[in-house]
DSSP file (Angstrom, degrees, kcal/mol; ACC not computed):
  #  RESIDUE AA STRUCTURE BP1 BP2  ACC     N-H-->O    O-->H-N    N-H-->O    O-->H-N    TCO  KAPPA ALPHA  PHI   PSI    X-CA   Y-CA   Z-CA
    1    1 A M              0   0    0      0, 0.0     2,-0.1     0, 0.0     3,-0.0   0.000 360.0 360.0 360.0 127.9  -39.2  -31.5  -99.2
    2    2 A P        -     0   0    0      0, 0.0     2,-0.4     0, 0.0     0, 0.0  -0.382 360.0-107.0 -71.1 147.5  -37.4  -28.2  -98.9
    3    3 A V        -     0   0    0     -2,-0.1     2,-0.2     2,-0.1     0, 0.0  -0.597  45.1-174.2 -72.9 125.6  -35.6  -27.4  -95.7
    4    4 A T    >   -     0   0    0     -2,-0.4     3,-1.2    -3,-0.0    -1,-0.0  -0.641  40.6-102.8-115.2 175.6  -37.5  -24.8  -93.8
    5    5 A D  T 3  S+     0   0    0      1,-0.2    -2,-0.1    -2,-0.2    -1,-0.0   0.595 117.4  58.1 -73.7 -10.3  -36.8  -22.8  -90.7
    6    6 A N  T 3  S+     0   0    0      2,-0.1    -1,-0.2    55,-0.0     3,-0.0   0.286  73.3 126.3-104.9  10.0  -39.2  -25.1  -88.8
    7    7 A M    <   -     0   0    0     -3,-1.2     2,-0.2     1,-0.1    -4,-0.0  -0.459  66.9-111.2 -68.5 136.9  -37.5  -28.4  -89.5
    8    8 A P        +     0   0    0      0, 0.0     2,-0.3     0, 0.0    -1,-0.1  -0.475  42.5 176.6 -68.3 136.6  -36.6  -30.4  -86.3
    9    9 A T     >  -     0   0    0     -2,-0.2     4,-2.0     1,-0.1     5,-0.2  -0.914  42.9-114.4-133.6 163.4  -32.9  -30.6  -85.6
   10   10 A A  H  > S+     0   0    0     -2,-0.3     4,-2.8   141,-0.3     5,-0.2   0.889 116.9  55.5 -63.7 -38.6  -30.9  -32.1  -82.8
   11   11 A A  H  > S+     0   0    0      1,-0.2     4,-2.5     2,-0.2    -1,-0.2   0.894 107.1  49.4 -63.7 -39.8  -29.7  -28.7  -81.7
   12   12 A R  H  > S+     0   0    0      2,-0.2     4,-2.2     1,-0.2    -1,-0.2   0.929 113.0  46.8 -64.3 -44.3  -33.3  -27.4  -81.4
   13   13 A G  H  X S+     0   0    0     -4,-2.0     4,-2.3     2,-0.2    -2,-0.2   0.918 114.3  46.4 -64.4 -43.7  -34.3  -30.4  -79.3
   14   14 A V  H  X S+     0   0    0     -4,-2.8     4,-2.8     1,-0.2     5,-0.2   0.917 112.8  49.3 -66.6 -42.4  -31.3  -30.2  -77.0
   15   15 A S  H  X S+     0   0    0     -4,-2.5     4,-2.3    -5,-0.2    -1,-0.2   0.880 111.1  50.7 -66.5 -35.2  -31.7  -26.4  -76.6
   16   16 A A  H  X S+     0   0    0     -4,-2.2     4,-2.0    39,-0.2    -1,-0.2   0.925 113.3  44.9 -65.6 -43.6  -35.4  -26.8  -75.7
   17   17 A L  H  X S+     0   0    0     -4,-2.3     4,-2.1     2,-0.2    -2,-0.2   0.907 114.4  48.1 -67.9 -41.2  -34.6  -29.5  -73.1
   18   18 A L  H  X S+     0   0    0     -4,-2.8     4,-2.3     1,-0.2    -1,-0.2   0.894 111.3  51.0 -66.1 -38.0  -31.7  -27.5  -71.6
   19   19 A M  H  X S+     0   0    0     -4,-2.3     4,-2.4    -5,-0.2    -1,-0.2   0.885 108.6  52.2 -65.4 -37.8  -33.9  -24.4  -71.5
   20   20 A A  H  X S+     0   0    0     -4,-2.0     4,-2.1     2,-0.2    -2,-0.2   0.908 109.5  49.2 -64.4 -41.6  -36.6  -26.4  -69.7
   21   21 A G  H  X S+     0   0    0     -4,-2.1     4,-2.2     2,-0.2    -2,-0.2   0.911 111.4  49.2 -62.9 -41.8  -34.1  -27.6  -67.1
   22   22 A L  H  X S+     0   0    0     -4,-2.3     4,-2.8     1,-0.2     5,-0.2   0.890 109.1  53.0 -63.9 -39.1  -32.9  -24.1  -66.6
   23   23 A A  H  X S+     0   0    0     -4,-2.4     4,-2.4     2,-0.2    -1,-0.2   0.893 108.8  49.7 -63.8 -39.1  -36.5  -22.9  -66.2
   24   24 A W  H  X S+     0   0    0     -4,-2.1     4,-2.1     2,-0.2    -2,-0.2   0.933 113.0  46.0 -65.4 -45.0  -37.1  -25.6  -63.5
   25   25 A I  H  X S+     0   0    0     -4,-2.2     4,-1.7     1,-0.2    -2,-0.2   0.931 114.6  47.3 -63.2 -45.8  -34.0  -24.6  -61.6
   26   26 A A  H  X S+     0   0    0     -4,-2.8     4,-1.5     1,-0.2    -1,-0.2   0.887 109.6  53.8 -64.2 -38.9  -34.7  -20.9  -61.8
   27   27 A S  H  X S+     0   0    0     -4,-2.4     4,-1.3     1,-0.2    -1,-0.2   0.897 108.8  49.0 -62.6 -39.9  -38.4  -21.5  -60.8
   28   28 A D  H  < S+     0   0    0     -4,-2.1    -1,-0.2     1,-0.2    -2,-0.2   0.831 109.4  52.6 -67.8 -31.0  -37.1  -23.3  -57.7
   29   29 A M  H  < S+     0   0    0     -4,-1.7     4,-0.3     1,-0.2    -1,-0.2   0.768 106.4  54.5 -73.5 -24.8  -34.7  -20.4  -56.9
   30   30 A I  H >X S+     0   0    0     -4,-1.5     3,-1.4     1,-0.2     4,-0.9   0.817  89.9  76.8 -77.0 -31.8  -37.6  -17.9  -57.2
   31   31 A R  G >< S+     0   0    0     -4,-1.3     3,-1.0     1,-0.3    -1,-0.2   0.865  94.3  46.5 -51.8 -47.2  -39.8  -19.7  -54.6
   32   32 A P  G 34 S+     0   0    0      0, 0.0    -1,-0.3     0, 0.0    -2,-0.1   0.717 107.0  60.6 -70.9 -16.1  -37.9  -18.4  -51.5
   33   33 A L  G <4 S+     0   0    0     -3,-1.4    -2,-0.2    -4,-0.3    -3,-0.1   0.674  90.6  85.4 -81.5 -17.1  -37.9  -14.9  -52.9
   34   34 A M  S << S-     0   0    0     -3,-1.0     3,-0.1    -4,-0.9     4,-0.1  -0.403  95.2 -81.0 -82.8 160.8  -41.7  -14.7  -52.9
   35   35 A P    >   -     0   0    0      0, 0.0     3,-1.4     0, 0.0    -1,-0.1  -0.194  58.1 -86.8 -60.0 152.5  -43.8  -13.6  -49.9
   36   36 A E  T 3  S+     0   0    0      1,-0.2    -3,-0.0    -3,-0.1     0, 0.0  -0.327 113.0  24.2 -59.4 136.1  -44.5  -16.2  -47.3
   37   37 A G  T 3  S+     0   0    0      1,-0.3    -1,-0.2    -3,-0.1     2,-0.2   0.574  79.9 158.7  85.7  10.0  -47.6  -18.3  -48.0
   38   38 A T    <   -     0   0    0     -3,-1.4     2,-0.8    -7,-0.1    -1,-0.3  -0.496  38.6-136.3 -68.2 131.1  -47.6  -17.8  -51.8
   39   39 A D        -     0   0    0     -2,-0.2    -1,-0.1     1,-0.2     0, 0.0  -0.814  23.1-178.5 -90.2 112.8  -49.5  -20.5  -53.6
   40   40 A F    >   +     0   0    0     -2,-0.8     3,-1.7     1,-0.2    -1,-0.2   0.743  10.3 171.1 -87.9 -24.0  -47.4  -21.5  -56.5
   41   41 A G  T 3  S-     0   0    0      1,-0.3     3,-0.3     2,-0.1    -1,-0.2  -0.286  75.2 -10.6  55.1-120.7  -49.7  -24.1  -58.0
   42   42 A I  T 3> S+     0   0    0      1,-0.2     4,-2.5     2,-0.1    -1,-0.3  -0.067  93.5 131.1-101.7  32.0  -48.3  -25.1  -61.4
   43   43 A F  H <> S+     0   0    0     -3,-1.7     4,-2.0     1,-0.2    -1,-0.2   0.905  73.2  44.9 -50.2 -53.1  -45.7  -22.3  -61.5
   44   44 A N  H  > S+     0   0    0     -3,-0.3     4,-2.3     1,-0.2    -1,-0.2   0.892 112.7  51.4 -62.6 -40.7  -42.8  -24.6  -62.4
   45   45 A Y  H  > S+     0   0    0      2,-0.2     4,-2.3     1,-0.2    -1,-0.2   0.872 108.6  50.2 -69.2 -37.2  -44.7  -26.4  -65.1
   46   46 A V  H  X S+     0   0    0     -4,-2.5     4,-2.4     2,-0.2    -1,-0.2   0.931 112.7  47.4 -63.9 -45.1  -45.9  -23.3  -66.8
   47   47 A N  H  X S+     0   0    0     -4,-2.0     4,-2.2    -5,-0.2    -2,-0.2   0.874 111.9  50.1 -65.5 -37.1  -42.3  -22.0  -66.9
   48   48 A V  H  X S+     0   0    0     -4,-2.3     4,-2.4     2,-0.2    -1,-0.2   0.906 109.8  50.7 -67.9 -40.9  -41.0  -25.3  -68.2
   49   49 A A  H  X S+     0   0    0     -4,-2.3     4,-1.9     2,-0.2    -2,-0.2   0.924 111.8  47.6 -62.2 -43.8  -43.6  -25.3  -71.0
   50   50 A L  H  X S+     0   0    0     -4,-2.4     4,-2.8     1,-0.2     5,-0.2   0.910 110.9  52.2 -60.6 -41.9  -42.7  -21.8  -72.0
   51   51 A A  H  X S+     0   0    0     -4,-2.2     4,-2.8     1,-0.2     5,-0.2   0.877 106.1  53.3 -64.8 -38.6  -39.0  -22.8  -71.9
   52   52 A L  H  X S+     0   0    0     -4,-2.4     4,-1.5     2,-0.2    -1,-0.2   0.935 113.5  42.7 -61.1 -45.8  -39.6  -25.8  -74.2
   53   53 A V  H  X S+     0   0    0     -4,-1.9     4,-3.0     2,-0.2     5,-0.3   0.934 118.3  44.1 -66.4 -46.5  -41.3  -23.6  -76.8
   54   54 A L  H  X>S+     0   0    0     -4,-2.8     4,-2.3     1,-0.2     5,-1.7   0.845 110.1  55.2 -71.9 -33.0  -38.8  -20.7  -76.5
   55   55 A G  I  <>S+     0   0    0     -4,-2.8     5,-2.4    -5,-0.2   -39,-0.2   0.876 116.1  39.6 -63.5 -36.2  -35.8  -23.1  -76.5
   56   56 A W  I  <5S+     0   0    0     -4,-1.5     5,-0.3    -5,-0.2    -2,-0.2   0.934 126.3  32.8 -75.6 -49.2  -37.1  -24.5  -79.8
   57   57 A R  I  <5S+     0   0    0     -4,-3.0    -3,-0.2     3,-0.2    -2,-0.2   0.869 130.5  25.3 -83.0 -38.8  -38.3  -21.3  -81.5
   58   58 A V  I  X5S+     0   0    0     -4,-2.3     4,-0.6    -5,-0.3    -3,-0.2   0.926 131.9  27.7 -93.7 -55.2  -35.9  -18.6  -80.2
   59   59 A T  I >4<S+     0   0    0     -5,-1.7     3,-1.1     1,-0.2     4,-0.3   0.959 121.5  48.8 -75.5 -51.1  -32.7  -20.4  -79.3
   60   60 A G  G >4<S+     0   0    0     -5,-2.4     3,-1.0    -6,-0.3    -1,-0.2   0.796 103.1  62.5 -62.1 -30.4  -32.8  -23.4  -81.6
   61   61 A R  G 34 S+     0   0    0     -5,-0.3    -1,-0.3     1,-0.2    -2,-0.2   0.810 106.3  44.7 -64.9 -30.5  -33.6  -21.4  -84.7
   62   62 A R  G X< S+     0   0    0     -3,-1.1     3,-0.6    -4,-0.6    -1,-0.2   0.302  88.5 109.9-101.7   8.9  -30.3  -19.4  -84.5
   63   63 A L  T <   +     0   0    0     -3,-1.0    82,-0.1    -4,-0.3     4,-0.1  -0.534  60.6  44.1 -85.9 153.0  -27.9  -22.3  -83.9
   64   64 A G  T 3  S+     0   0    0      2,-0.2    -1,-0.2    -2,-0.2     3,-0.1   0.483  87.2  91.8  97.1   5.3  -25.4  -23.5  -86.4
   65   65 A I  S <  S-     0   0    0     -3,-0.6     2,-0.3     1,-0.4    -2,-0.1   0.829  97.9 -46.6 -98.3 -41.8  -24.2  -20.1  -87.6
   66   66 A G     >  -     0   0    0      1,-0.1     4,-2.2     2,-0.0    -1,-0.4  -0.944  51.3 -94.2 176.6 165.1  -21.2  -19.5  -85.3
   67   67 A W  H  > S+     0   0    0     -2,-0.3     4,-2.4     2,-0.2     5,-0.2   0.903 121.5  49.1 -65.3 -41.9  -20.1  -19.6  -81.7
   68   68 A G  H  > S+     0   0    0      1,-0.2     4,-2.4     2,-0.2    -1,-0.2   0.901 112.7  48.1 -63.7 -40.7  -20.8  -16.0  -81.0
   69   69 A T  H  > S+     0   0    0      2,-0.2     4,-2.6     1,-0.2    -1,-0.2   0.859 109.2  54.6 -67.5 -34.7  -24.3  -16.3  -82.5
   70   70 A G  H  X S+     0   0    0     -4,-2.2     4,-2.2     2,-0.2    -2,-0.2   0.930 109.9  45.2 -64.0 -45.2  -24.8  -19.5  -80.4
   71   71 A V  H  X S+     0   0    0     -4,-2.4     4,-2.4     1,-0.2     5,-0.2   0.923 114.3  49.8 -63.0 -43.2  -24.0  -17.7  -77.2
   72   72 A S  H  X S+     0   0    0     -4,-2.4     4,-2.5     1,-0.2    -2,-0.2   0.886 109.2  52.1 -62.0 -39.0  -26.2  -14.8  -78.3
   73   73 A A  H  X S+     0   0    0     -4,-2.6     4,-2.4     2,-0.2    -1,-0.2   0.903 109.3  49.6 -64.6 -41.3  -29.0  -17.2  -79.1
   74   74 A G  H  X S+     0   0    0     -4,-2.2     4,-2.0     2,-0.2    -2,-0.2   0.924 113.6  45.0 -63.6 -44.3  -28.8  -18.8  -75.6
   75   75 A L  H  X S+     0   0    0     -4,-2.4     4,-2.4     2,-0.2    -2,-0.2   0.874 112.7  51.8 -67.9 -36.6  -28.9  -15.4  -73.9
   76   76 A S  H  X S+     0   0    0     -4,-2.5     4,-2.7    -5,-0.2    -2,-0.2   0.901 108.7  51.5 -64.7 -40.6  -31.8  -14.3  -76.2
   77   77 A G  H  X S+     0   0    0     -4,-2.4     4,-2.2     2,-0.2    -2,-0.2   0.903 110.6  47.5 -63.0 -41.0  -33.7  -17.4  -75.3
   78   78 A V  H  X S+     0   0    0     -4,-2.0     4,-2.6     2,-0.2    -2,-0.2   0.905 111.9  50.3 -66.8 -40.9  -33.3  -16.8  -71.6
   79   79 A A  H  X S+     0   0    0     -4,-2.4     4,-2.4     2,-0.2    -2,-0.2   0.917 111.9  47.7 -62.8 -42.4  -34.3  -13.1  -72.0
   80   80 A A  H  X S+     0   0    0     -4,-2.7     4,-2.8     2,-0.2     5,-0.3   0.893 110.6  52.9 -64.4 -38.9  -37.4  -14.2  -73.9
   81   81 A L  H  X S+     0   0    0     -4,-2.2     4,-2.5    -5,-0.2     5,-0.2   0.930 109.5  47.6 -61.7 -46.0  -38.1  -16.8  -71.2
   82   82 A V  H  X S+     0   0    0     -4,-2.6     4,-2.4     2,-0.2     5,-0.2   0.935 114.0  47.8 -61.8 -45.6  -37.9  -14.3  -68.4
   83   83 A F  H  X S+     0   0    0     -4,-2.4     4,-2.4     1,-0.2    -2,-0.2   0.958 116.4  41.2 -59.9 -52.6  -40.2  -11.8  -70.4
   84   84 A W  H  X S+     0   0    0     -4,-2.8     4,-2.8     1,-0.2    -1,-0.2   0.823 113.8  53.0 -70.2 -30.6  -42.9  -14.4  -71.3
   85   85 A A  H  X S+     0   0    0     -4,-2.5     4,-2.6    -5,-0.3     5,-0.2   0.927 111.5  45.6 -68.5 -43.4  -42.8  -16.0  -67.8
   86   86 A V  H  X S+     0   0    0     -4,-2.4     4,-2.4    -5,-0.2     5,-0.2   0.917 114.7  49.5 -63.1 -41.8  -43.3  -12.7  -66.1
   87   87 A F  H  X S+     0   0    0     -4,-2.4     4,-2.4    -5,-0.2    -2,-0.2   0.941 113.3  45.2 -61.2 -48.3  -46.1  -11.9  -68.6
   88   88 A A  H  X S+     0   0    0     -4,-2.8     4,-2.3     1,-0.2    -2,-0.2   0.913 115.0  46.7 -64.5 -43.4  -47.8  -15.3  -68.1
   89   89 A Q  H  X S+     0   0    0     -4,-2.6     4,-2.1     2,-0.2    -1,-0.2   0.886 114.5  46.7 -68.8 -37.6  -47.6  -15.2  -64.3
   90   90 A S  H  X S+     0   0    0     -4,-2.4     4,-2.4    -5,-0.2    -1,-0.2   0.866 111.5  52.3 -72.5 -34.3  -48.8  -11.6  -64.1
   91   91 A L  H  X S+     0   0    0     -4,-2.4     4,-2.6    -5,-0.2    -2,-0.2   0.925 110.3  48.6 -63.1 -44.0  -51.7  -12.3  -66.5
   92   92 A Y  H  X S+     0   0    0     -4,-2.3     4,-2.2     2,-0.2    -2,-0.2   0.924 112.2  48.0 -61.4 -44.7  -52.7  -15.3  -64.4
   93   93 A K  H  X S+     0   0    0     -4,-2.1     4,-2.1     1,-0.2    -1,-0.2   0.896 112.1  49.9 -64.4 -39.8  -52.6  -13.1  -61.2
   94   94 A M  H  X S+     0   0    0     -4,-2.4     4,-2.5     2,-0.2    -2,-0.2   0.911 110.6  49.2 -64.9 -42.5  -54.6  -10.4  -62.9
   95   95 A L  H  X S+     0   0    0     -4,-2.6     4,-2.4     2,-0.2    -2,-0.2   0.882 109.1  53.4 -64.2 -37.1  -57.2  -12.9  -64.1
   96   96 A E  H  X S+     0   0    0     -4,-2.2     4,-1.1     1,-0.2    -1,-0.2   0.917 111.2  45.6 -61.3 -43.9  -57.4  -14.3  -60.6
   97   97 A M  H  <>S+     0   0    0     -4,-2.1     5,-2.4     1,-0.2     6,-0.4   0.878 111.5  52.7 -67.1 -38.0  -58.1  -10.8  -59.2
   98   98 A A  H ><5S+     0   0    0     -4,-2.5     3,-1.4     1,-0.2     5,-0.2   0.889 107.2  51.4 -66.1 -38.9  -60.7  -10.1  -62.0
   99   99 A L  H 3<5S+     0   0    0     -4,-2.4    -1,-0.2     1,-0.3    -2,-0.2   0.760 106.4  54.6 -70.3 -23.0  -62.6  -13.3  -61.2
  100  100 A D  T 3<5S-     0   0    0     -4,-1.1    -1,-0.3    -5,-0.2    -2,-0.2   0.380 116.6-119.7 -85.5   4.0  -62.6  -12.2  -57.5
  101  101 A R  T < 5S+     0   0    0     -3,-1.4    -3,-0.2    -5,-0.1    -2,-0.1   0.843  75.6 129.8  60.1  39.2  -64.2   -8.9  -58.8
  102  102 A R      < +     0   0    0     -5,-2.4     2,-0.4     2,-0.0    -4,-0.2   0.428  56.5  71.8 -96.9  -0.8  -61.4   -6.8  -57.4
  103  103 A L        -     0   0    0     -6,-0.4     3,-0.1    -5,-0.2     6,-0.0  -0.908  66.5-152.5-118.2 146.1  -60.9   -5.0  -60.7
  104  104 A K        -     0   0    0     -2,-0.4     2,-0.3     1,-0.1    -1,-0.1   0.744  65.3 -28.2 -92.0 -25.2  -63.3   -2.4  -62.2
  105  105 A G  S  > S-     0   0    0      1,-0.1     4,-2.1     0, 0.0    -1,-0.1  -0.945  75.1 -68.8-170.5-171.6  -62.8   -2.7  -65.9
  106  106 A V  H  > S+     0   0    0     -2,-0.3     4,-2.6     2,-0.2     5,-0.2   0.923 125.7  47.4 -65.8 -45.6  -60.4   -3.6  -68.8
  107  107 A M  H  > S+     0   0    0      1,-0.2     4,-2.5     2,-0.2    -1,-0.2   0.893 112.3  50.1 -65.7 -38.4  -58.1   -0.6  -68.3
  108  108 A D  H  > S+     0   0    0      2,-0.2     4,-2.4     1,-0.2    -1,-0.2   0.889 111.0  50.6 -64.0 -38.3  -57.9   -1.2  -64.6
  109  109 A A  H  X S+     0   0    0     -4,-2.1     4,-2.4     2,-0.2    -2,-0.2   0.920 111.7  46.3 -66.0 -44.1  -57.1   -4.9  -65.3
  110  110 A L  H  X S+     0   0    0     -4,-2.6     4,-2.2     2,-0.2    -2,-0.2   0.912 113.2  49.2 -65.1 -41.9  -54.3   -4.0  -67.8
  111  111 A K  H  X S+     0   0    0     -4,-2.5     4,-2.0     1,-0.2    -2,-0.2   0.917 112.7  48.0 -62.3 -42.9  -52.9   -1.4  -65.4
  112  112 A T  H  X S+     0   0    0     -4,-2.4     4,-2.7     1,-0.2    -2,-0.2   0.886 108.6  54.5 -64.8 -39.1  -52.9   -4.0  -62.6
  113  113 A M  H  X S+     0   0    0     -4,-2.4     4,-2.5     1,-0.2    -1,-0.2   0.915 109.5  46.6 -62.9 -42.4  -51.3   -6.6  -64.8
  114  114 A F  H  X S+     0   0    0     -4,-2.2     4,-2.2     2,-0.2    -1,-0.2   0.859 111.9  51.4 -68.7 -34.0  -48.4   -4.3  -65.6
  115  115 A E  H  X S+     0   0    0     -4,-2.0     4,-2.2     2,-0.2    -2,-0.2   0.920 111.5  47.0 -65.6 -43.3  -48.0   -3.3  -61.9
  116  116 A I  H  X S+     0   0    0     -4,-2.7     4,-2.6     2,-0.2    -2,-0.2   0.915 111.7  51.4 -63.5 -43.1  -47.9   -7.0  -61.0
  117  117 A G  H  X S+     0   0    0     -4,-2.5     4,-2.5     1,-0.2    -1,-0.2   0.887 109.4  50.1 -60.8 -40.1  -45.4   -7.7  -63.8
  118  118 A A  H  X S+     0   0    0     -4,-2.2     4,-2.0     2,-0.2    -1,-0.2   0.900 110.4  50.0 -66.0 -40.0  -43.2   -4.9  -62.5
  119  119 A D  H  X S+     0   0    0     -4,-2.2     4,-1.7     2,-0.2    -2,-0.2   0.924 111.9  47.8 -63.0 -43.6  -43.4   -6.3  -59.0
  120  120 A F  H  X S+     0   0    0     -4,-2.6     4,-1.5     1,-0.2    -2,-0.2   0.900 109.6  53.2 -63.6 -40.1  -42.4   -9.7  -60.3
  121  121 A A  H  < S+     0   0    0     -4,-2.5     4,-0.4     1,-0.2    -1,-0.2   0.877 106.9  52.3 -63.4 -37.1  -39.5   -8.2  -62.3
  122  122 A L  H >< S+     0   0    0     -4,-2.0     3,-1.0     1,-0.2    -1,-0.2   0.862 105.9  54.2 -66.6 -34.6  -38.2   -6.5  -59.2
  123  123 A I  H 3< S+     0   0    0     -4,-1.7    -1,-0.2     1,-0.2    -2,-0.2   0.852 102.3  59.1 -65.3 -33.0  -38.3   -9.8  -57.3
  124  124 A L  T 3< S+     0   0    0     -4,-1.5     2,-2.4     1,-0.2    -1,-0.2   0.607  77.6  94.9 -73.3 -10.8  -36.2  -11.3  -60.1
  125  125 A L    <   +     0   0    0     -3,-1.0     2,-0.5    -4,-0.4    -1,-0.2  -0.437  54.6 131.4 -79.7  68.1  -33.4   -8.8  -59.5
  126  126 A H     >  -     0   0    0     -2,-2.4     4,-2.6     1,-0.1     3,-0.4  -0.991  58.7-135.1-125.3 122.2  -31.5  -11.2  -57.3
  127  127 A G  H  > S+     0   0    0     -2,-0.5     4,-2.6     1,-0.2     5,-0.2   0.865 101.2  44.7 -49.1 -55.2  -27.8  -11.7  -57.9
  128  128 A P  H  > S+     0   0    0      0, 0.0     4,-2.3     0, 0.0    -1,-0.2   0.881 114.4  50.6 -61.2 -36.6  -27.6  -15.5  -57.7
  129  129 A L  H  > S+     0   0    0     -3,-0.4     4,-2.4     2,-0.2    -2,-0.2   0.925 111.4  47.3 -66.2 -44.2  -30.7  -15.9  -59.9
  130  130 A I  H  X S+     0   0    0     -4,-2.6     4,-2.7     1,-0.2     5,-0.2   0.906 111.7  52.1 -62.8 -41.4  -29.4  -13.6  -62.5
  131  131 A G  H  X S+     0   0    0     -4,-2.6     4,-2.7    -5,-0.3     5,-0.3   0.910 110.1  47.6 -61.0 -43.4  -26.0  -15.4  -62.5
  132  132 A V  H  X S+     0   0    0     -4,-2.3     4,-2.6     2,-0.2    -1,-0.2   0.912 113.4  48.2 -65.2 -42.2  -27.7  -18.8  -63.0
  133  133 A L  H  X S+     0   0    0     -4,-2.4     4,-2.4     2,-0.2    -2,-0.2   0.918 115.0  43.9 -66.1 -43.3  -29.8  -17.4  -65.8
  134  134 A V  H  X S+     0   0    0     -4,-2.7     4,-2.3     2,-0.2     5,-0.2   0.947 117.0  45.1 -67.8 -47.5  -26.9  -15.8  -67.6
  135  135 A A  H  X S+     0   0    0     -4,-2.7     4,-2.5    -5,-0.2    -2,-0.2   0.906 114.3  50.1 -62.8 -40.7  -24.5  -18.8  -67.1
  136  136 A G  H  X S+     0   0    0     -4,-2.6     4,-2.8    -5,-0.3    -1,-0.2   0.903 109.5  50.9 -63.6 -41.4  -27.3  -21.1  -68.2
  137  137 A G  H  X S+     0   0    0     -4,-2.4     4,-2.2     2,-0.2    -2,-0.2   0.909 111.6  47.2 -62.7 -42.1  -28.0  -19.1  -71.3
  138  138 A V  H  X S+     0   0    0     -4,-2.3     4,-2.6     2,-0.2    -2,-0.2   0.931 113.8  47.9 -64.6 -44.9  -24.3  -19.1  -72.3
  139  139 A M  H  X S+     0   0    0     -4,-2.5     4,-2.9     1,-0.2     5,-0.3   0.906 110.7  51.2 -63.6 -41.2  -24.1  -22.8  -71.7
  140  140 A I  H  X S+     0   0    0     -4,-2.8     4,-2.5     1,-0.2    -1,-0.2   0.915 112.1  47.8 -61.7 -42.1  -27.3  -23.5  -73.7
  141  141 A G  H  X S+     0   0    0     -4,-2.2     4,-2.2    -5,-0.2    -2,-0.2   0.920 114.6  44.5 -64.8 -44.1  -25.9  -21.5  -76.6
  142  142 A V  H  X S+     0   0    0     -4,-2.6     4,-2.4     2,-0.2    -2,-0.2   0.935 117.0  44.4 -68.1 -46.0  -22.5  -23.2  -76.5
  143  143 A I  H  X S+     0   0    0     -4,-2.9     4,-2.6     2,-0.2    -2,-0.2   0.919 114.5  49.9 -64.9 -42.6  -23.9  -26.7  -76.2
  144  144 A G  H  X S+     0   0    0     -4,-2.5     4,-2.5    -5,-0.3    -1,-0.2   0.895 111.3  48.6 -62.2 -40.2  -26.5  -26.1  -78.8
  145  145 A E  H  X S+     0   0    0     -4,-2.2     4,-2.3     2,-0.2     5,-0.2   0.898 110.9  50.7 -66.5 -40.2  -23.9  -24.7  -81.2
  146  146 A W  H  X S+     0   0    0     -4,-2.4     4,-2.3     2,-0.2    -2,-0.2   0.922 112.1  47.1 -62.0 -43.8  -21.7  -27.7  -80.6
  147  147 A I  H  X S+     0   0    0     -4,-2.6     4,-2.7     1,-0.2    -2,-0.2   0.912 111.0  52.1 -63.4 -42.5  -24.6  -30.1  -81.3
  148  148 A A  H  < S+     0   0    0     -4,-2.5    -1,-0.2     1,-0.2    -2,-0.2   0.886 113.8  43.1 -63.4 -38.3  -25.6  -28.1  -84.4
  149  149 A R  H >< S+     0   0    0     -4,-2.3     3,-0.5     1,-0.2    -1,-0.2   0.864 116.0  48.5 -73.7 -36.1  -22.0  -28.4  -85.8
  150  150 A R  H 3< S+     0   0    0     -4,-2.3    -2,-0.2    -5,-0.2    -3,-0.2   0.897 123.0  28.3 -72.8 -41.1  -21.6  -32.0  -84.8
  151  151 A W  T 3<        0   0    0     -4,-2.7  -141,-0.3     1,-0.2    -1,-0.2  -0.094 360.0 360.0-116.9  34.3  -24.9  -33.3  -86.2
  152  152 A S    <         0   0    0     -3,-0.5    -1,-0.2    -4,-0.1    -2,-0.1   0.450 360.0 360.0-106.4 360.0  -25.7  -31.0  -89.1
């Protein structure tokens, strides 16, 4: 069987698990930044599921090339996680508003979704949270690269 880009490797598994742990920590750090009385529901679990997929597909795919690429892969994975998490959470909030009949049509729903996403992105501009995400991305890249070199 030829080696493809989708073959499971130890580095992919480790980067996915480390990204999931980082997503859980970051999700817990976001909770106090949100308005009082916010219902989070399965907020952490959605972010962890996204992190597992992105750690495997984005970060894990680029490991084993070099240390600089490993760090870059970790930071790219964290950036992708932030983007897709904001997208998923704003989509959920928009659908919630649409089901409550607070939106008039498709264009109003899309406009509202981007407004909600922008609001969420502004909440994420918190120094300690950014520090944890950047440091976590670098650590995920370095550890993933070490694993890729060790077990390849």
